[in-house]
N, C-alpha and C positions, 0 to 999 in steps of 0.2 A: 433721699431719693429711694432708699431700699423700702421704706415703708410706703411710698406710692406705688412703686412696682408690686408690693405684695397686695394693696387695695385693689390695683387694677386687674391683677390675677384672680383675686377673690370675686371680682365683679363679673369677671370674663366666665369664670366656671359657673357661677349662679345663672348668667344669662345662657349658657350652654345647656345647663340642665333644664331650664325652663322651656327652651326651645325644642329640646330633645323629647320632652313630655308632650309637646304640641304634636311633634312628628310621629311619636309613637301612637297618640290618639288612644289614651289610656282607656277612655270610657267606652270606645267601641269594642273594646275586648271581652265585653260582656256577650258578644255574638258566639265567639268560641266557647266561652262558659256554657252558654245555652245550649249549644250542640252536643258538647261532651257531657253535661248534665244529663240531659234527656236519654243519650245512649247509655249511660252507666245505670240510669233508674229503670230503664226498660228491661235490663239485664237482671236487676234485682227483683222487679215485678213479674219477670217471666220464671223466676225461681233459678237462674243461672249464676247467680252470684251471692254470696254470703257475706253480709256486711259484719259479722261477728268475728271475722278472720284478720289477721294483720296482712296476709296477702292480698285481700281485697283493698284495704287502704293503701297500700303500696300501688297497685295499679291505678287506683283512683287518682293518686297524686301524678303518677307518671302520664296517664292519658290526659289529665287537665293542663300539665306543663307543656305537653306536646302540641295540644290545641292552642295554647295562649302563644306558645313561640312562634308556631305557623302563622298566626294571623298577626303577630307582631312583625314578623319578618315582611309579611306582605304591605303592612302598612308603612314601614320605614323605606321599602324599596320603591313604593308608591311615590313617597314624598321625594326621594332622590331624583326620579326620572321626570314627575310633573312638576316639581318645584312650587307645589300648591300651598305652601305656607310662607310667609315672609319673615324674616329675621334680620337683625343687623349682626353681622359678624365683625367683632372688634379687630379682627386680625386684617392684615392686608395682603397675606400671603395666599397666592393661588398655585396649584399644581395641576399638572395634566394627568387627567384620570379618565380612562375610557374613552379616550380621544376628545375629551372637553376641558376646558379649563374650569375647576371648581375650587371651591373653598375647603380648607380642612375640614370644617365642620359637616360639609356635604359628603365627603370621603367616610368620616366617622358615620353617618346616617347609613350609608350603602353598605358598608362592612359590618355593621352591627345587625343590620337586616339580614345579611347572609348567615352572620352567626347564629341569629335566632332561628332561620331555617335549619342550620346544621344542627343546632340543638334538638329540633324536633326530629331530624333525622337519625340522630344517635339513639334517642328514645324508641324511635320506630324500630331500630335494628334489634334493640333488646326485646320488644314486643314480637317481631318476626321470630327470634330465636324462641320465644315462648309459644308461638302459634305456628304459623305455616306462610307459604307464599302468598297467600290470599291478603294477608296483612301487610306484605310488602307492595303488592298492586295498589291498595287503598292508599298507603302511604307515599308512595311514589306520585300518584296522581295528585294527592293533595299538595305534596310540595311544589310539583312542577306549576299546579294551578296557582298558588300562592304566588310564585315569583312572577309568573306570565300575566298576571292582572294588569300592570303597567310596566313590568320589566321588558327591556329591550333583548331581542329583536321580536317579541311576540305581542305585547301590548294589546290584549284582547278587549280591554275596555273600549278602546277607539275603534274597533270593529263593530260595535253595538251588542257585544256578548258580556259585557261586566256585570249586567244585572243577572242574566240567565245562569251564568256560571257562578256567579257568587252564592246564588239559592243552592245551586248542587253541591258545591265544595264546603260551604260554610253550613248546610243545612243536612240533608241525607246522607252525604258521603262521610262527614265528620261524625254525625251520630252513628253510623254504622261502624266507623273507625273506633269510635269508644265502646261500641257494644261488643265487638268480635273478640278483644283481649280476654273478655269474662265468658263469653258465650262460645267461641270457638266455632261459630257456624253462621253462614249468611242467613238473613231473615228480613222480611218486610216490617217487622214489628217496629224495631227502634225507628226505623222512617216513618212509620204511621204515628209512634207516640211524639215524635219531635217535629211533625209538620205543621202544627198550628204556629208554634215560635218562628220555625223556619221560614214561615212566610213572611216575617219581618225584616228577615236580612236583605232581600231584594227591594224590599220597600224602604229600607235605610239608603241603599244604593240608589234608589230613584230620588230620594230626597236630597242626596248629594249632588246628584247630576241636575235636578230642579234649582237648587241654591245658585249652580253656575251655570244656568241654561242659556242666558243671554251672551256671556263670556265665550261659551262651548260653541256655540251657533256663530258667533262672529269669526272664532278660530277654527271652524269646522273640525272640530275635534273627533266627530263620528261617535258619540256615545248614542245608547240607545234612545234615551229622551230627544235628542236632537235629530235622530233619524225618524221617529214615529211622531214627532210633535208634542206640544205642550198639552193640548186636551187628550190626546191618547195617553200621554205618560200620567196625568192625574187620574184617568179612569183606572190605568193597571195599578197605580198606588192604591186607590179604593178598594180594587178587588182584593189586594193582597193584605190590607190592613183589616177592612171590615169582614173580609171571608175569613179570618182567622179567628173573628169572634163567632162567627157561625161554625166554625169547626169546633171550637170549644162546646158550644151547645149540643152539637151532634155527638161529639165523644162522651159528654157526661150522660146524656139519655141513652147512648148506645153502650155504655159500660166500659169505655175505653178509658176514661179518666173519672176518678171519684169526685163526688158531689162538692167537695169544698174548691174545687178549681172554678167554679162559678163565680168566685171571688174576682177572676179576670174581668168580668162584666163591669166592675168599678172603674175601670181604667178607660172605658168609653170616652168620657169627656176628654181625656188626655189625647185620645186617637182623634177627636174632632179638632182640637187646638193644633195638633201636627200637620192634619190635612189643610187647615187654613193656611198655616206657613208654607207648606208646598205650593198651594193654589197662588199665593202672592209671591212666590220666588223668594221668600224671606230667610235670612241667615238662622232663623230658629228652626227650619226645617229639619236639620240633623239633629240639633240636641233632644227636641221633643219626641222624634221617632226614636231615638236613642233611650229616652226615659220610658217610652212605651214598652220597648223592648225588655230593659231592666226589669220593669214591674212584671211583666209577663214572666220572666226568669225567676223572680222571687216566689210569685205564687205557685207557678208549676213544681219548681222545686219542694217547697214546703207540702203541697197537697200530694204530690206523688211520692215523696220521701216519707212522710209521716203517716199515710193512710195506707195500709196494705192492701195488696190487690186481692 
């Protein structure tokens, strides 16, 4: 009997870990890595950060962890409120939490999401201590935005604002937040440097909405895609994804990016595959768009990091 209980416990723990990884959406965390990496690299290329110092790498670690924690918190809280992934909870215990009957696993997801935002906030306080109140404003906007994506009572995703605000929060704002601890001044430069990859953030949100397009229309979810329709959503996706390739060309020939960045063009077939999935409302919409973002991140990080300005 004792052995059976032990086996059940081990199986339960394994199931929870697998389910938690799904809720966390580990692969999507490349969005935060992209925004923070480009903000840091912008500071290096502007001559405002010295990679040869230990303090530089301390800040790199803190900024990166803060960005990842902010997105992880948003992902987990999104899963709690939307119930967007399905799992089998081996326990039968349900508890009253935030006015609803939820499983223990639900509560763990929500509380760990808040803990992730709390970690990002604690790092933010240290960065504010090192800089000034502007860093505080950037951090607060980012934290509130991370929660409010699907967190009640805000839920701006269902007001058609998810795509737009995801671009602002996970693009220019996060890049600027990564730049500021090194530079100590506001600038459009990190926003400019991070713009091509930032366009893929709302593209990923659209791929998510298009995968669930039929369900969301049936449930009147109020996402941007259901508000503007399927055709307009696909056109917007095209502008974002293929516009990022156009920006790469403009940046290289304009001297913003070094020439090795043209390797991004090798990802064009991946972009076409992602678009095909989006048009077909297929499950592959999200993973293919995510892979495209990951490829962008790898190439931009290498080209900007290894080639001096």
